[in-house]
C-alpha positions as CSV (number, residue, x, y, z in Angstrom):
1,M,26.3,42.0,-7.0
2,Y,25.2,39.4,-9.2
3,Y,27.2,36.3,-7.1
4,Y,24.8,36.9,-4.7
5,C,21.5,36.3,-7.0
6,L,23.6,33.5,-8.0
7,I,24.3,31.9,-4.8
8,D,20.4,32.2,-4.3
9,F,19.7,30.7,-7.9
10,L,22.0,27.6,-7.4
11,A,20.6,27.1,-4.0
12,L,16.7,26.8,-5.3
13,L,17.8,24.3,-7.6
14,V,19.7,22.2,-5.1
15,L,16.7,22.4,-2.9
16,L,14.2,21.5,-6.1
17,I,16.5,18.6,-7.3
18,T,16.9,16.8,-3.7
19,N,13.6,17.4,-2.8
20,H,11.6,17.6,-5.5
21,D,10.0,14.4,-4.3
22,V,8.6,15.6,-1.1
23,L,7.7,19.5,-3.1
24,L,5.6,17.5,-5.7
25,K,4.1,14.9,-3.5
26,K,0.5,15.1,-3.0
27,P,0.4,15.8,1.0
28,E,-2.2,13.0,2.4
29,S,-4.4,12.5,5.8
30,T,-1.9,9.6,6.2
31,D,1.1,11.8,6.4
32,S,3.0,12.2,9.6
33,V,3.3,15.6,11.5
34,T,7.0,14.8,10.8
35,Q,6.5,15.0,7.4
36,K,4.4,17.7,7.3
37,R,6.8,19.8,9.3
38,Y,9.2,19.4,7.0
39,R,7.4,19.7,4.1
40,Y,6.2,23.4,5.6
41,F,9.8,24.5,6.1
42,L,11.4,23.6,2.7
43,Y,8.3,25.8,1.6
44,A,10.2,28.5,3.8
45,V,13.3,28.2,2.3
46,I,12.1,28.2,-1.1
47,A,9.6,31.6,0.0
48,Y,13.4,32.9,1.4
49,Y,15.4,32.0,-1.6
50,F,12.5,34.2,-3.9
51,T,12.6,37.0,-2.0
52,D,16.1,37.2,-1.2
53,M,17.4,37.1,-5.4
54,L,14.2,39.3,-5.3
55,W,16.1,41.7,-3.0
56,D,19.7,41.6,-5.0
57,W,17.6,42.6,-8.4
58,L,15.5,45.5,-6.6
59,Y,18.9,46.6,-4.5
60,I,20.9,46.5,-8.0
61,R,18.5,48.7,-9.7
62,S,17.3,50.8,-6.7
63,W,14.1,50.7,-7.0
64,I,14.1,51.8,-3.4
65,S,9.9,50.9,-2.6
66,W,10.0,48.1,-4.2
67,L,12.6,47.2,-2.6
68,Y,11.8,48.3,0.8
69,V,8.5,45.7,0.6
70,D,10.7,43.0,-0.3
71,T,13.4,43.3,2.8
72,E,9.5,43.7,4.8
73,I,8.6,39.9,3.3
74,Y,12.1,38.8,3.6
75,F,12.4,39.0,7.2
76,V,9.0,37.5,7.9
77,V,10.0,35.0,5.7
78,M,12.8,34.6,7.6
79,A,11.0,34.5,11.1
80,A,9.0,32.2,9.4
81,G,11.5,29.7,8.5
82,I,13.4,29.5,12.1
83,L,10.2,28.8,13.4
84,L,9.2,25.8,11.2
85,W,12.7,24.9,11.9
86,A,12.1,24.9,15.2
87,H,8.8,22.7,15.2
88,F,10.4,20.5,12.9
89,A,12.7,19.4,15.3
90,V,11.5,19.0,18.2
91,E,8.7,17.6,16.3
92,Y,11.3,14.8,14.9
93,L,12.8,14.1,18.8
94,G,9.7,13.0,19.6
95,S,10.4,14.6,23.3
96,R,8.0,16.1,24.9
97,T,9.4,18.2,27.7
98,D,9.6,21.4,28.9
99,F,12.6,22.9,27.5
100,S,10.9,21.4,23.9
101,R,8.0,23.5,24.6
102,L,10.3,26.4,25.5
103,L,12.0,26.4,21.8
104,T,8.7,26.9,20.2
105,Y,7.7,28.9,22.2
106,A,10.6,30.5,21.5
107,G,9.9,30.5,17.7
108,R,6.3,31.6,18.1
109,I,7.6,35.0,19.7
110,L,10.4,35.3,17.2
111,F,7.8,35.6,14.5
112,I,5.0,37.7,16.3
113,Y,8.4,40.3,17.0
114,V,9.3,40.1,13.8
115,I,5.9,41.2,12.5
116,I,5.3,43.7,15.1
117,V,8.5,45.5,14.6
118,T,8.1,45.3,10.7
119,L,4.8,47.0,10.7
120,L,6.5,49.3,13.3
121,N,9.9,50.0,11.6
122,R,7.5,52.2,8.5
123,W,7.0,54.9,11.4
124,Q,10.7,54.5,12.9
125,P,13.2,52.6,11.2
126,V,14.6,50.8,14.2
127,M,15.0,47.7,11.5
128,F,16.2,48.9,9.0
129,W,16.2,51.7,6.3
130,F,17.7,52.5,3.3
131,D,19.7,56.7,3.6
132,E,20.0,59.1,0.5
133,Q,21.9,57.5,-1.7
134,G,19.7,53.9,-1.0
135,V,22.3,52.4,0.5
136,Y,20.9,49.3,3.0
137,Q,21.4,50.2,6.5
138,T,20.7,48.2,9.1
139,G,19.3,48.7,12.9
140,I,19.4,47.4,16.3
141,A,15.7,45.6,15.9
142,R,17.2,44.1,13.2
143,E,20.4,43.0,15.4
144,F,18.2,41.4,18.4
145,M,16.5,39.4,15.7
146,F,19.6,38.0,14.2
147,V,21.1,37.7,17.6
148,F,17.6,35.6,18.8
149,Q,17.4,33.3,15.8
150,V,21.6,32.3,16.8
151,V,20.5,31.7,20.2
152,L,17.4,29.9,19.0
153,L,19.7,27.9,16.7
154,L,21.8,27.2,19.3
155,L,19.5,26.2,22.1
156,T,17.6,23.9,19.3
157,A,21.0,22.2,18.4
158,I,21.9,21.6,21.9
159,Y,18.8,20.3,22.7
160,T,19.1,18.0,19.9
161,L,22.6,16.4,20.4
162,S,21.0,15.8,23.6
163,V,18.5,13.5,23.2
164,S,20.7,11.9,20.2
165,W,23.0,10.7,22.8
166,H,19.7,9.0,24.2
167,S,19.2,7.6,20.5
168,V,20.6,3.9,18.9
169,D,21.7,2.8,15.7
170,R,19.8,5.1,12.8
171,K,18.0,7.3,15.0
172,R,21.7,8.6,16.7
173,Q,23.2,9.3,13.4
174,R,19.7,11.0,12.6
175,H,19.5,13.2,15.5
176,L,23.2,14.0,15.6
177,T,22.8,15.0,11.8
178,I,20.0,17.3,13.1
179,G,22.3,19.4,15.6
180,L,24.7,19.9,13.2
181,S,22.2,21.2,10.5
182,G,21.2,23.8,13.3
183,L,24.9,24.4,14.5
184,I,26.0,25.2,10.1
185,M,22.9,27.7,10.6
186,M,23.6,28.8,13.3
187,V,27.6,30.2,12.4
188,F,26.1,31.5,9.4
189,V,23.4,33.5,11.2
190,A,26.1,34.5,13.0
191,V,28.4,35.9,10.8
192,Q,25.7,37.3,8.9
193,I,24.6,40.2,11.5
194,F,28.3,41.3,10.5
195,F,27.8,41.3,7.0
196,P,24.2,42.0,5.6
197,T,24.8,42.3,2.2
198,Y,26.5,38.9,1.8
199,P,24.4,35.5,1.0
200,L,25.3,34.0,4.1
201,Y,22.3,33.0,4.8
202,A,21.4,31.6,1.6
203,I,24.5,29.3,1.8
204,S,23.6,28.0,5.8
205,Y,19.9,26.5,4.3
206,M,21.4,25.0,1.3
207,L,24.1,23.6,3.9
208,G,21.0,22.8,6.4
209,C,18.6,21.4,3.8
210,C,21.3,18.5,1.9
211,L,21.8,17.5,5.4
212,L,19.1,16.4,6.2
213,R,18.2,14.9,2.7
214,T,21.1,13.0,2.7
215,F,21.0,11.9,6.4
216,V,17.9,12.0,7.7
217,I,15.7,11.5,5.4
218,E,17.0,8.9,3.3
219,N,18.4,7.1,6.3
220,E,15.1,7.2,7.2
221,R,13.6,6.5,3.7
222,E,16.2,3.3,4.2
223,E,15.4,1.8,7.2
224,Y,11.6,1.6,6.2
225,R,12.4,-0.2,3.4
226,C,14.5,-2.7,5.5
227,S,11.2,-2.4,7.8
228,L,8.3,-2.9,4.9
229,E,11.5,-6.1,3.6
230,I,10.9,-7.9,7.1
231,S,7.2,-7.0,6.9
232,L,7.1,-8.7,3.5
233,E,9.5,-11.6,4.2
234,R,6.4,-12.3,7.5
235,E,3.6,-11.5,5.2
236,K,5.1,-14.5,3.0
237,K,5.0,-16.3,5.7
238,Q,2.1,-15.4,7.3
239,L,0.8,-16.6,3.7
240,Q,2.4,-20.4,3.7
241,E,1.5,-20.7,6.9
242,L,-2.0,-19.8,6.1
243,K,-2.0,-22.1,2.8
244,N,-0.2,-25.6,5.2
245,A,-3.4,-25.1,7.1
246,W,-6.3,-24.5,4.5
247,K,-4.5,-27.7,3.4
248,L,-4.9,-29.6,6.3
249,A,-8.0,-28.2,7.3
250,Y,-9.4,-29.3,3.5
251,T,-7.1,-32.1,2.9
252,D,-7.7,-35.3,4.3
253,A,-4.1,-36.4,6.1
254,L,-4.9,-40.1,5.9
255,T,-5.8,-40.7,1.8
256,G,-5.1,-37.0,0.4
257,V,-8.4,-36.2,-0.5
258,K,-11.2,-33.5,0.5
259,T,-12.3,-33.2,3.8
260,K,-16.2,-33.1,5.2
261,L,-15.6,-29.6,5.7
262,A,-14.8,-28.2,2.1
263,Y,-17.9,-31.0,1.7
264,L,-20.0,-29.0,3.7
265,E,-18.6,-26.0,2.1
266,K,-19.3,-27.4,-1.2
267,G,-22.9,-28.5,0.0
268,E,-23.4,-25.1,0.6
269,Q,-22.6,-23.7,-3.1
270,I,-24.5,-26.4,-4.9
271,D,-27.5,-25.1,-2.3
272,R,-27.3,-22.2,-3.9
273,Q,-27.4,-22.7,-7.2
274,I,-30.0,-24.7,-6.7
275,A,-31.9,-21.5,-4.9
276,A,-30.4,-19.7,-8.2
277,G,-31.8,-22.0,-10.5
278,T,-28.0,-22.3,-12.5
279,I,-27.4,-25.7,-11.9
280,R,-28.6,-28.8,-14.3
281,E,-26.9,-31.5,-14.2
282,L,-25.0,-32.9,-10.8
283,A,-24.7,-36.5,-9.4
284,I,-24.0,-38.1,-6.2
285,A,-22.2,-41.2,-5.6
286,V,-21.8,-41.9,-1.9
287,F,-19.5,-44.7,-0.8
288,D,-19.1,-46.7,2.1
289,V,-16.5,-49.1,2.7
290,N,-17.2,-52.7,3.6
291,D,-15.9,-54.7,6.9
292,L,-13.8,-51.8,7.9
293,K,-14.4,-52.9,11.3
294,R,-13.3,-56.3,11.7
295,V,-10.4,-55.3,10.0
296,N,-9.6,-52.8,12.2
297,D,-10.5,-55.4,15.3
298,T,-8.7,-58.8,13.9
299,L,-5.5,-57.0,11.6
300,G,-5.4,-53.2,14.1
301,H,-5.4,-50.1,12.5
302,D,-2.7,-49.6,10.7
303,I,-4.0,-52.7,8.2
304,G,-7.6,-50.7,9.0
305,D,-6.3,-47.6,7.7
306,A,-3.6,-49.2,4.7
307,F,-8.0,-50.7,4.0
308,I,-9.0,-47.3,4.3
309,R,-6.2,-45.8,1.6
310,K,-6.5,-48.7,-1.2
311,A,-10.5,-48.1,-1.1
312,C,-10.1,-44.1,-1.3
313,H,-7.5,-44.7,-4.4
314,L,-10.1,-47.0,-6.0
315,I,-13.0,-44.5,-6.0
316,C,-10.5,-41.7,-7.2
317,E,-9.4,-44.5,-9.9
318,I,-12.7,-44.8,-11.3
319,F,-14.1,-41.2,-10.7
320,K,-11.1,-39.6,-12.0
321,K,-12.2,-36.3,-12.7
322,S,-15.2,-36.0,-9.8
323,P,-14.1,-33.8,-6.6
324,V,-14.0,-37.3,-3.5
325,Y,-14.3,-36.3,-0.9
326,R,-14.0,-38.6,3.1
327,V,-17.1,-37.6,5.0
328,G,-16.5,-40.4,7.9
329,G,-14.1,-43.1,8.6
330,D,-14.9,-45.0,6.0
331,E,-17.2,-43.3,4.2
332,F,-16.4,-41.0,1.1
333,V,-18.5,-38.7,-1.8
334,A,-18.0,-38.1,-4.9
335,I,-19.6,-35.0,-6.5
336,L,-20.0,-36.0,-10.6
337,E,-20.2,-32.8,-13.3
338,N,-19.3,-32.3,-16.1
339,D,-17.8,-35.3,-18.0
340,D,-18.1,-37.8,-15.2
341,Y,-21.6,-37.0,-15.2
342,E,-22.6,-37.7,-19.1
343,N,-20.4,-40.9,-18.2
344,R,-21.7,-41.6,-14.5
345,H,-23.3,-45.4,-15.6
346,R,-20.4,-45.9,-17.6
347,L,-18.2,-45.4,-14.1
348,L,-21.0,-46.8,-11.8
349,Q,-21.2,-50.2,-14.0
350,A,-17.1,-50.0,-14.2
351,F,-17.0,-49.6,-10.2
352,N,-19.5,-52.4,-9.3
353,Q,-17.4,-54.8,-11.5
354,Q,-14.5,-54.3,-9.6
355,I,-15.9,-54.3,-6.7
356,E,-17.3,-57.9,-7.4
357,T,-13.7,-58.2,-8.7
358,N,-12.5,-57.6,-5.5
359,R,-15.0,-59.8,-3.7
360,C,-13.9,-62.9,-5.5
361,K,-10.7,-62.1,-4.3
362,G,-11.8,-61.2,-0.7
363,A,-10.0,-57.7,-1.6
364,V,-11.4,-54.3,-0.8
365,V,-15.4,-53.7,-0.5
366,I,-17.3,-50.9,-1.0
367,A,-21.3,-50.4,-1.6
368,V,-22.1,-47.4,-3.3
369,G,-24.8,-45.3,-4.5
370,M,-25.7,-42.8,-6.7
371,V,-28.7,-40.6,-7.9
372,E,-29.3,-38.1,-10.1
373,Y,-30.1,-34.1,-9.1
374,K,-34.3,-33.6,-10.0
375,P,-35.0,-30.1,-10.5
376,D,-38.6,-30.9,-9.8
377,E,-37.9,-33.2,-6.9
378,D,-34.9,-31.9,-5.0
379,K,-34.6,-28.7,-3.2
380,S,-31.9,-28.8,-1.5
381,Y,-28.4,-30.7,-1.3
382,K,-29.6,-32.6,1.5
383,R,-32.4,-34.2,-0.4
384,I,-29.6,-35.4,-3.2
385,F,-27.8,-37.1,-0.5
386,E,-30.4,-38.2,1.3
387,R,-31.8,-40.3,-2.0
388,A,-28.5,-41.5,-2.8
389,D,-27.8,-42.7,0.6
390,L,-30.5,-44.7,1.0
391,Q,-29.0,-46.4,-2.4
392,M,-25.6,-46.9,-1.0
393,Y,-27.5,-49.0,2.0
394,Q,-29.0,-51.3,-0.1
395,R,-26.5,-52.1,-2.7
396,K,-24.5,-52.2,1.4
397,R,-27.5,-55.1,2.1
398,A,-27.2,-56.4,-1.4
399,L,-23.8,-57.0,-0.6
400,K,-23.5,-58.4,2.7
401,E,-25.8,-61.5,1.5
402,Q,-23.7,-62.1,-0.9
403,A,-21.1,-62.9,1.4
404,G,-23.1,-64.2,3.8
405,T,-20.6,-65.3,6.6
406,A,-18.1,-66.4,4.6
407,E,-14.8,-64.5,7.0
408,L,-13.1,-61.5,5.5
409,G,-10.5,-62.7,2.7
410,Y,-8.6,-59.5,3.4
411,E,-4.9,-60.4,3.5
412,R,-2.0,-58.7,5.4
413,T,0.4,-57.2,2.3
């Protein structure tokens, strides 16, 4: 009889190895009902293996008193396994019908029946008993319990197979596997009726659990992995689209410098730094391109766009280490910090020298006004900008006075 115990032990090892991740995983609130049903079913199977191994060990030693108690637990655990199997199968199918509810109710009835009959068996041995030689004997209630299990497993398998015909692809394969597992368990349980001392029930659980793990759980995980990869790829595309949208929102399409939106956000950041007292060195340069309207009116907007690009290029060439923003059609702002702030006077001088050269050549002319942040006077970024903007307009008037009434010498290039 030691082979009986050995088969239970091997079946238990197989279950623990193949389902260790399910059994050792800490239950989470995010687990689906199906996952919980499957885990509970595995717990019942493990409990069955232990009681079955203990039964064989006690039976060999003829410890009848302990054997009797173990047999009671054996039948209760067996009924619990069938109940949990029916709940798992119905829940996995996700089909809410009167027949599916009937299957779960039948499983509960079986479980209650076994508990009641097991208790009554202590006074009237209708389920099992041990004769004077310590030989295990079975009663009519035990046979009825097994017949009940066979019928319930058969109906669950038929129901599962019928649902599978309306399923598609991998889902159909999983449903068919569940139905096949139920049929295998049913066959072994039916044979167990006639061979009560053979470990057929343990074998049925081992085969059924292996099928579930291989073709249902793993298949479902593989499908989830594929779905996750598709979702990740979709998220990558969405992230790229978001980056592109961000770039469009924060990068001026004509000049490639920062947009007014980026400029407004920078202004809000500076306001926060002023309020917190964390900013000390800051200068703002405000630029305005002269004669853009005349270029647009006389030479066309394409030439006007080229005019703006050349103006922006000139600003960026001088103020290389400062963020430059296009805040209007022909208006730009550079915010000088760090190295550019330290060299602000030299940069402003170099810029105005280049403008004088351009004015003589009839090239792009840009008026600039630059001011420094004064902690005692400037309580907001707007105040700094207004002072720089005022200086820019003064410079613009001076440039126009120098130009007089001369025509713009800008030519098509």
